[in-house]
Each structure stands twice: as C-alpha cells, then as structure tokens.
C-alpha positions in Angstrom: 39.1 -58.6 3.7 41.7 -57.8 6.3 43.8 -60.9 7.2 45.2 -59.5 10.4 46.7 -56.4 12.0 50.3 -55.5 12.8 51.3 -53.0 15.5 54.6 -51.1 15.6 55.9 -47.9 17.2 57.4 -46.3 14.0 56.2 -47.1 10.5 58.2 -45.9 7.5 56.5 -46.1 4.1 59.0 -46.2 1.3 62.7 -47.3 1.4 64.4 -44.7 -0.8 67.2 -42.6 0.6 64.9 -40.9 3.1 63.0 -43.9 4.1 66.0 -46.1 4.5 67.8 -43.7 6.8 64.6 -42.9 8.7 64.0 -46.6 9.5 67.6 -47.1 10.4 67.7 -44.1 12.7 64.4 -45.0 14.4 65.6 -48.5 15.1 69.0 -47.5 16.3 67.4 -45.0 18.7 65.4 -47.7 20.3 62.0 -47.7 18.5 60.2 -50.8 17.3 60.3 -50.0 13.5 58.7 -51.4 10.4 59.7 -50.4 6.9 57.5 -51.2 3.9 58.5 -51.1 0.3 56.7 -52.0 -2.9 59.9 -53.0 -4.8 61.8 -56.2 -4.1 64.9 -54.3 -2.8 65.6 -51.3 -0.6 67.3 -48.1 -1.5 65.0 -46.7 -4.2 66.7 -44.3 -6.5 69.8 -44.2 -4.2 70.6 -47.7 -5.6 70.5 -46.5 -9.2 72.3 -43.1 -9.2 75.5 -41.5 -8.1 75.1 -39.4 -5.0 75.4 -35.7 -5.5 75.5 -32.9 -3.0 77.3 -33.9 0.3 79.0 -30.5 0.4 78.2 -26.8 -0.1 79.7 -24.4 -2.6 82.5 -23.7 -0.1 83.3 -27.5 -0.1 82.2 -27.9 3.5 80.5 -31.2 4.2 76.9 -30.4 5.1 75.6 -34.0 5.0 77.3 -36.3 7.5 75.8 -38.8 9.9 74.2 -41.8 8.2 75.0 -40.5 4.8 78.7 -40.3 5.5 78.5 -43.7 7.2 77.0 -45.3 4.1 79.8 -43.8 1.9 82.5 -45.0 4.3 81.1 -48.5 4.4 81.0 -48.6 0.6 84.4 -47.2 0.2 85.8 -49.7 2.7 84.7 -52.6 0.5 85.8 -50.9 -2.7 82.3 -50.2 -3.9 82.4 -46.4 -4.1 84.6 -43.5 -5.3 86.1 -40.9 -3.0 84.2 -37.6 -2.7 84.8 -35.9 -6.1 84.4 -32.1 -5.9 82.7 -30.0 -8.5 82.1 -26.3 -8.7 78.4 -26.6 -9.6 77.2 -29.8 -7.7 79.6 -29.5 -4.8 80.5 -33.1 -4.7 79.7 -36.5 -6.1 80.2 -40.1 -5.0 79.8 -42.9 -7.6 78.7 -46.2 -6.1 78.3 -49.8 -7.2 74.6 -49.9 -7.0 74.0 -53.6 -6.5 76.5 -53.7 -3.7 74.7 -50.9 -2.1 71.4 -52.8 -2.2 73.1 -55.7 -0.3 74.7 -53.4 2.3 71.5 -51.4 2.8 69.3 -54.4 3.7 72.1 -55.8 5.8 72.3 -52.5 7.9 68.5 -52.6 8.4 68.5 -56.2 9.6 71.5 -55.5 11.9 69.5 -52.6 13.5 66.4 -54.8 14.0 64.2 -53.1 11.5 61.3 -55.3 10.4 61.0 -55.2 6.6 58.1 -55.9 4.3 59.0 -56.0 0.6 56.6 -56.2 -2.3 54.2 -54.4 0.0 52.0 -51.5 -1.3 50.3 -49.0 0.9 46.8 -48.7 -0.4 44.9 -46.7 2.2 45.5 -44.5 5.3 43.9 -45.1 8.7 42.8 -41.9 10.5 40.9 -41.3 13.7 39.9 -37.7 14.3 43.0 -35.6 13.7 45.4 -38.5 14.1 46.9 -40.7 11.4 46.9 -44.1 13.0 48.2 -46.5 10.3 47.9 -47.8 6.8 46.3 -50.6 4.9 48.7 -52.6 2.8 48.5 -55.2 0.1 51.2 -57.9 -0.3 51.6 -61.5 -1.4 49.9 -62.7 1.7 46.9 -60.5 1.2 45.5 -57.3 2.8 46.7 -56.2 6.2 46.3 -53.2 8.6 49.4 -51.8 10.1 48.9 -49.5 13.1 51.7 -47.3 14.4 52.3 -44.6 17.0 54.0 -42.5 14.4 54.2 -42.8 10.6 56.9 -41.3 8.4 55.8 -40.9 4.8 58.8 -41.5 2.6 56.8 -42.7 -0.4 58.1 -39.9 -2.6 54.5 -39.2 -3.8 53.1 -38.3 -0.3 50.6 -41.2 -0.7 50.1 -41.8 3.0 49.4 -38.1 3.6 47.1 -37.7 0.6 45.0 -40.7 1.5 44.8 -39.6 5.1 43.4 -36.1 4.2 46.6 -34.2 5.0 47.2 -31.0 3.0 49.5 -31.1 0.1 50.5 -29.3 -3.1 52.1 -30.4 -6.4 54.1 -28.6 -9.1 54.9 -25.0 -9.7 52.6 -22.2 -8.9 50.4 -21.3 -11.9 50.2 -24.5 -13.9 51.0 -27.3 -11.5 53.7 -28.8 -13.7 56.4 -30.8 -12.0 60.0 -31.1 -12.9 60.6 -33.4 -15.9 61.5 -37.0 -14.9 64.4 -39.0 -16.3 65.3 -42.6 -16.6 68.8 -43.5 -15.5 70.6 -45.6 -18.2 74.0 -47.2 -17.5 76.3 -47.6 -20.5 79.3 -50.0 -20.7 82.2 -50.4 -23.0 83.4 -46.8 -22.7 87.0 -46.0 -23.7 88.0 -43.6 -21.0 91.1 -42.3 -22.8 89.0 -41.3 -25.9 86.3 -40.0 -23.7 88.7 -37.6 -21.9 90.0 -36.5 -25.3 86.5 -35.3 -26.1 86.2 -33.6 -22.7 89.4 -31.7 -23.4 87.9 -30.4 -26.7 86.5 -26.9 -25.9 84.4 -27.0 -29.1 82.3 -29.8 -27.7 81.7 -27.9 -24.4 81.3 -31.0 -22.2 80.3 -28.8 -19.2 78.4 -25.6 -19.9 78.6 -24.4 -16.3 82.4 -24.0 -16.3 83.0 -23.2 -20.0 82.6 -19.4 -19.5 85.2 -19.4 -16.8 88.8 -20.0 -18.1 90.2 -20.4 -14.7 87.8 -23.2 -13.7 88.3 -24.9 -17.1 92.0 -24.9 -16.7 91.8 -26.3 -13.2 89.5 -29.1 -14.4 91.8 -29.9 -17.3 94.8 -30.2 -15.0 93.2 -32.8 -12.7 91.2 -34.6 -15.4 93.3 -37.8 -15.6 93.2 -38.3 -11.8 89.5 -37.6 -11.4 87.5 -40.8 -11.2 84.0 -39.2 -11.4 83.1 -36.5 -13.9 79.7 -34.7 -14.1 78.5 -34.0 -17.6 76.1 -31.3 -18.8 76.8 -30.2 -22.4 77.8 -31.5 -25.8 75.1 -29.4 -27.4 76.9 -29.3 -30.8 76.8 -33.1 -31.1 73.1 -33.2 -30.2 72.3 -30.5 -32.7 74.2 -32.4 -35.4 72.4 -35.6 -34.6 69.0 -33.8 -34.6 69.8 -32.2 -38.0 70.6 -35.6 -39.4 67.2 -36.9 -38.3 68.8 -39.3 -35.8 67.7 -37.8 -32.5 64.3 -36.5 -31.4 64.5 -36.8 -27.6 63.3 -33.6 -26.0 66.7 -32.8 -24.6 69.4 -30.4 -25.9 72.3 -31.5 -23.6 74.0 -34.7 -22.7 73.3 -35.0 -19.0 75.1 -37.7 -16.9 78.0 -38.9 -14.9 81.3 -40.6 -16.0 81.3 -43.3 -13.2 84.2 -44.4 -11.2 84.3 -47.7 -13.1 86.6 -46.7 -16.1 84.3 -48.2 -18.8 80.9 -47.0 -17.4 78.8 -44.0 -17.9 75.3 -43.1 -16.6 73.0 -40.8 -18.5 69.8 -39.1 -17.3 69.1 -37.3 -20.5 66.0 -39.3 -21.5 63.0 -37.3 -20.5 59.3 -36.3 -21.1 57.2 -33.3 -20.2 53.7 -33.1 -18.7 54.0 -36.0 -16.2 51.4 -36.3 -13.5 53.2 -38.6 -11.0 50.0 -39.3 -9.1 48.1 -40.6 -12.2 48.8 -44.2 -13.3 47.9 -43.5 -17.0 50.3 -40.6 -17.0 53.1 -42.5 -15.3 52.7 -45.5 -17.7 52.8 -43.2 -20.7 56.0 -41.6 -19.4 57.6 -45.0 -19.1 56.5 -46.0 -22.6 57.8 -42.8 -24.1 61.2 -42.9 -22.3 61.8 -46.6 -23.0 61.3 -45.8 -26.7 64.1 -43.2 -26.4 66.7 -45.5 -24.9 67.8 -47.3 -28.2 68.0 -43.9 -29.9 70.1 -42.6 -27.1 72.5 -45.5 -27.2 72.8 -45.1 -31.0 73.6 -41.4 -30.5 76.4 -42.2 -28.0 77.9 -44.8 -30.3 78.0 -42.6 -33.4 78.7 -39.1 -32.0 80.2 -39.2 -28.5 84.0 -39.6 -28.2 84.9 -42.9 -26.5 81.6 -44.6 -27.1 82.1 -46.3 -30.5 82.0 -49.8 -28.8 79.6 -48.9 -26.1 76.5 -50.9 -25.2 73.5 -50.7 -23.0 74.4 -52.2 -19.6 71.4 -51.4 -17.4 68.2 -49.5 -17.3 67.2 -48.3 -13.8 64.2 -50.3 -12.5 62.2 -47.1 -11.8 61.7 -43.7 -13.4 63.5 -40.9 -11.7 60.6 -38.7 -10.7 62.1 -35.5 -9.3 58.9 -34.0 -7.9 55.5 -35.1 -6.8 53.2 -34.2 -4.0 54.7 -31.9 -1.3 53.1 -32.4 2.0 52.4 -29.1 3.8 54.0 -29.1 7.2 54.3 -26.7 10.1 56.8 -24.8 8.1 57.2 -24.6 4.3 60.9 -24.3 3.2 61.4 -21.7 0.4 63.9 -20.9 -2.3 64.8 -17.7 -0.3 65.6 -19.8 2.7 68.1 -21.8 0.6 69.6 -18.8 -1.3 70.1 -16.9 2.0 71.4 -20.0 3.8 68.9 -19.6 6.5 69.3 -21.4 9.8 66.4 -22.2 12.2 66.1 -22.8 15.9 64.8 -26.3 15.1 67.3 -27.2 12.3 67.7 -31.0 12.2 69.4 -31.5 8.8 71.3 -29.5 6.3 71.7 -29.0 2.5 73.9 -27.1 0.2 73.0 -28.4 -3.3 72.1 -25.8 -5.9 68.4 -25.3 -6.9 68.4 -27.6 -9.9 65.0 -27.4 -11.7 64.7 -29.8 -14.6 62.3 -27.6 -16.5 58.7 -28.7 -16.5 58.1 -27.0 -19.8 61.5 -26.5 -21.5 64.9 -28.2 -22.0 68.1 -28.3 -19.9 67.7 -26.8 -16.4 67.0 -23.7 -14.4 69.6 -23.3 -11.6 70.2 -21.0 -8.7 73.1 -21.3 -6.3 72.5 -21.5 -2.6 74.3 -21.1 0.7 74.4 -24.0 3.2 70.9 -24.0 4.7 69.1 -25.7 7.5 66.0 -27.9 7.3 63.7 -27.3 10.3 62.0 -30.1 12.1 58.7 -28.3 11.4 59.2 -29.1 7.7 59.1 -32.8 8.5 55.8 -32.6 10.5 52.5 -32.8 8.6 50.3 -29.8 9.2 47.0 -30.0 11.2 47.3 -33.8 11.9 49.1 -35.8 14.6 51.1 -39.0 14.1 52.5 -38.1 10.6 56.0 -37.0 9.6 57.6 -37.0 6.1 61.0 -36.9 4.6 62.5 -37.0 1.1 61.0 -35.2 -1.9 57.6 -34.9 -0.2 58.8 -32.8 2.7 57.2 -29.4 3.3 58.8 -27.1 0.7 58.1 -25.1 -2.4 58.5 -26.3 -5.9 61.8 -24.4 -6.1 63.2 -25.5 -2.8 62.5 -29.2 -3.5 64.8 -28.9 -6.5 67.6 -28.8 -4.0 66.4 -30.9 -1.1 65.4 -33.8 -3.4 68.9 -35.1 -4.0 70.0 -38.3 -2.3 72.4 -37.0 0.4 70.0 -34.4 1.6 67.2 -37.0 1.6 69.5 -39.2 3.8 69.9 -36.3 6.2 66.2 -35.6 6.4 65.5 -39.3 7.0 68.0 -39.5 9.8 66.4 -36.5 11.4 62.8 -37.7 11.0 63.6 -41.3 12.3 65.5 -40.0 15.3 62.7 -37.5 16.2 60.1 -40.3 15.8 62.0 -42.7 18.1 62.4 -40.1 20.8 58.7 -39.1 20.6 57.4 -42.7 20.9 59.8 -43.6 23.6 58.6 -40.7 25.8 55.0 -41.2 24.7 54.6 -37.7 23.3 53.7 -35.9 20.1 56.7 -35.1 18.0 55.7 -31.5 18.3 56.3 -31.6 22.0 59.9 -32.9 21.7 62.7 -31.0 23.4 64.3 -29.7 20.2 67.7 -29.1 21.9 67.7 -32.7 23.1 66.9 -34.0 19.6 69.7 -31.8 18.1 72.1 -33.1 20.7 71.3 -36.7 19.9 71.7 -36.0 16.1 75.1 -34.4 16.8 76.2 -37.4 18.9 75.3 -39.6 16.0 77.4 -37.6 13.6 74.8 -35.3 11.9 75.9 -31.8 10.8 73.5 -29.1 12.0 75.7 -26.1 10.9 77.6 -25.4 14.1 80.7 -27.3 13.2 81.0 -26.3 9.5 83.8 -23.8 9.9 84.9 -21.5 7.2 85.2 -22.1 3.5 87.6 -24.9 2.6 90.2 -22.8 1.0 92.5 -25.6 -0.1 89.7 -27.2 -2.2 88.6 -23.8 -3.5 92.1 -23.2 -4.7 92.2 -26.6 -6.4 88.7 -26.8 -7.8 87.6 -23.2 -8.0 84.2 -21.6 -7.4 81.4 -20.4 -9.7 80.1 -16.9 -9.1 77.1 -17.0 -6.8 74.9 -15.1 -9.3 75.1 -16.8 -12.6 73.1 -16.2 -15.8 70.3 -18.6 -16.4 70.8 -21.4 -18.9 68.9 -21.4 -22.2 66.0 -23.6 -23.1 63.1 -22.2 -21.1 60.9 -21.9 -24.1 62.5 -23.6 -27.1 61.1 -25.4 -30.1 62.3 -28.8 -29.0 60.2 -28.7 -25.8 57.1 -27.7 -27.8 57.0 -30.7 -30.0 54.4 -33.5 -29.7 57.1 -36.0 -28.8 58.1 -33.9 -25.8 54.7 -34.2 -24.0 52.7 -37.1 -22.7 49.5 -35.2 -22.6 
C-alpha cells in the first residue's frame, strides 16, 4: 500500500561519496533535491576510510571542487591530516570519521537538500523509456518518489537494474568482482615502535617501494614527520603466523593505513572471495566470514606487528567495503586503456589519477597498473537507452579494470559533483541531460572549483624530488593463483 507520493526535481539514491556530492552539487546549483539513504548517517564508506587518490603520479591535484572543499573544512577544525604524498597511491588524507559524518549532514542541510535516512529503495518506476522515480520503504511505510532526474549512487546500481537499464558485473569470463574488505580501526598503537618496524627492511612494510633504493631512502628520511603512512607488506610476519597455525585469513600482506592520530591504525586486510554483492545470502555470508576473521587479525597484530603489543580493537566499520558491484552501461564505457593513456574527452566533467588497483577476485594481494591523469566523460554518467537516469560512484559506466581506479573516494566525489551539477542544469532548463550544452556545464564546474585537466600544469617537480616516482611499467605483484586463495576458508561459495 502506497501511503503517499513525493515529487522532486533531482533524486539521489545513496549518500556515499558520489551521492553526497551529487546531492550537494544539485542543490547548490538551484535544483529541488532529495537524498535517500538506507543507513542512519550520510557519507557511506567515505566516513569509514582514509581518502586516497586526490593527485596523479606527477603529484598534480586532479580532484578539486567539492572534494577539496571537504578536506579544507575538516582540516580547519583539526579533523583531517594534510595531503600526504605517496609514490603508488599519489596522496592520502586521513580523517576523523565521526566528525565527517557531522559535517556532511550539516553541509547538506545548509544547501537545502531534503534527506530521508533509514530509507530503502525497493523498486524503480518507469514509463516507456523514461525512469520516473522509485518506490521506497521507511519507518513511515511505503512511498513513491517521482523525480525529473534520478542519480543512482547506490553502489550496486539498484535503481538502474530494477528499472530495466543495461548493466554488467565482474570481470569478463567468470563475472567475479574484486574481493571486499571490512575496515577495522585499531587503537593503542605505539608510533615509535611502529616506525622502528617500518625502518626494518627485512619486514618489507611497503612492497611497492622496496625494490627501489632511492624511494626507500626518501621515505626513511621523512618518516618521523609523515602523519599518514600507507602499508602493503609485512609478508614475512604473516608467513610466520600462518606457519604457527595462528592465521588463516586469505591474505598474504598487511594492508592498511597508519592514521594521523598517533595511536591509531586502520586495516583492510580481512577479506573473502566469491562475493556476489547483489545476492543477500552471499553478502550475509561474507559478513559472517569476515567478522570471524577480526579477532584473529587483532591477535596477529598484538603478537607479531611492531608497536601493537598493547593494541586493541577500536571500531569495526558499519558496512563491508564492497569494491565492485553492478556497473551501469552508459553512453560511453570507460576502459583501462583510457586510464593508462590518460585520455581526455570533449565532454570531460571529472578527473582521476589513481592507479588501477584490483583486489584480486581469485587470488591474494592486488593487481596494479599505473595510469596517467584521465578524464571521465559525461557520457559515462548517463544510463544507456533510457531517459531520466544518471549514475556516479562505483556503478558508473566503466569496465571491471577501470572501476578499480574510479571507485576510490576522491574520484567518486568528483563524479558526484559532475552528475549533480549536470542534473541541476538539465532540470532547470527543462531538457534531457543529453541535450545539455557541455561547454556551459564545464564552465560551471570550473567556476565551482572542479579540475577538468586544463589547469593541471606540468609535473610537480618539487614533490617528485622529495617523494620520488615509481616507474610507469611495473612488474605485477605475486598472488594471482596461490594456495592460500584456493582454500575453503577463502571462498563463500
């Protein structure tokens, strides 16, 4: 039974990084905007994780606009680190996640965005080739929401799938998606002892830079002054724990971030294989498996990791970090080659520069490919063969490989700003988003601080000299087909 209907100009489904910025951009650009979210807070994974990938490999900031505004606002109130540069992930910002939740909802309310929390989209309304709205369930009951334009930021492409729009999922061949992780924040870390472990080359805290003595030396020189450290290594310690029968998580590296708070660390090394993010039984099984890994992971850190002897579990993220789900097919499908070549488009409305970072669907560790700063075209944010539907975030129109770069929080923020701005301009002029004057849209985005590639300039030589650069063509990391990823404990199906 439908209680009533609600009409808005722009409807954003999902308040993760993409949805949050889409709703904010739409409202700031004059559109009546409604944001629905099934959690009791806004921000999604952006409120549980450090933010990686604001810059490209030349240390030029490719994500500005709303993303940069959010960082400035958090830094101003002492709730975020400075940009910390890294030769593999370009840059990282560590945030106080709960402060971000407060600021995010404040910004939405200041912009006049109508928000519905604990609201689940359960069906999509379609008339002919137009997506006209969604059906939601919330505490009050069932409600129809009609909109001139809908932006699917659900992460899973739920609105598109239920509305009959075309989509794909997983890698070509077997349909497997990237492995998910559960973010776990650890307290009680002794930073001095932790850094001693980082300095020990035998422990190999960061495999990407270990083969490059010049990069290693530069990292060691600035170690004491660096508030945020990205971690991907310590394989010898995990091998030791596994040999002792004390670790059977299907992961061969410690993966995480030493946060800007001196006594805190965040790990994303808990994982499973075989997830179907669109199947409730599969998702539930993934949660159950990964929650069982958490106590074992904490025990490993306390016994084996330098600086963690007094560490304790501080927080488990309220949601699983699902890196890949449905990808809605749009008017253009962004590819790995687009990213590697650093391709720009006539309708570029956002940018990225994060490496292709595939958490292997059937293996351990990651598969990585470096990229050049690339454009994201408006066409990749418009659902194919339907009207009234856009998308942003990890369900944008891209291949399995390309999503492994575009999925990170800053790039999702840039996509959301582009989609929200385009939606507002379209509904205000009463046209299809496909009929927008792209040059006008790009001009508005530039005026509002977005980077579209024309003001990047050359490589930032000062930071390159200080931090160093990895070679563009690197050998692949091991773990594509190892014994650990073939065990029964690794798979949920």
